[in-house]
C-alpha positions, 0 to 999 in steps of 0.5 A: 564584470566578466566574473558575474556571467561566469558565476551565473553559469557555474550556479546554473551548472550546479543546479542542473546537476542537482536536478539530474541527480534527483531523477536517479532512482537508487539501487533496489538493495538500498531502497527495499531494506529501508522501506521494510524498516520504515513500514515496520515502524508505522503505527497507523495509515489510511489505505484504499484498495481497488480491484479492477477485473476478476481476481479469484480468491479476493471477493471484494471490489474496493475498500478504504479506511484506517488500519493500526499496527495494534490490529484495529481497522475501520472503514467501508468496502464493496463486497461481492456476494451472491453475484451482487456488489454490496457496500458495507461499513466495518470495524475490526478490534482484535479478533472481532469484526463488526459489519453493517450493510446498507440496512440494519445495525452492526453485526458482530462476526469473527475476523475471516468470516465471509461477510468480510473477505479481506482483513485490512489489519494484515497491512500492518501485521508484523508477520505478514504485512507490508514490512514482511512482504518487503523483507521477502522480495526476490528481485526489484528493478529501478524504473523512474521517479514520479509524483504520486498525489503530490509526493515525490516517489521512486518507482520499482518493479518488484517480485516478492516471495510467493509464500509471503505474498499469499499471506498478504493478499489471498488472490489465487494465481501468480500475483507476486509481482508489483509496481511499487512507489516509495516516498523519496523522503521517508521510504514508506510505500505510497502505492502498489499495483499488482496486475495479472491477466488484465485484472489489477489490484491497487493499494494506496497509502496516505496520512501515516501516523495520524491521530486515530481512535477505533472502538467497537460500535 
């Protein structure tokens, strides 16, 4: 009879040890390379981009949608034009973009036109997207575990190579340090938050590799 409480105590100790271990954030030199490799394999993802405050060089307030590794994207955004916030819908297929404001039909424009100041296909671009940015990190400090939108994540403070970052987000100034949350199970990025001078740029990712079809309107 005395063995039962002893066994229960041993199981409790093992459970406590397991819980304590799960709260330890792995070293950055393990997580960042794994995350870069995982993001390089992504075929599509849903994203949101939120800009709080003034960010010189990034004339956009928010954007959301789906982006593919094949250079396609579809969604909505709020742009800053002539001192006003304008909500638009967009579709990007290859070198062509299609933008529709609150009135009228889609208008075809080249990618990079001022009517679409941020190109979301950069997110999965092999040469300048999230994977390339993670490969070019300069330093990373493990912080703690945290649940983000129901996903168990490991959080790091990451400083990226400035040149690599400038290809990813066209924001002027030293924006190459971010708090980044990585999915503990897949190593994929769940959230990234860049902050400078009281302004913040937040990117979130979800619905990785869901079935999507994007066509020119």
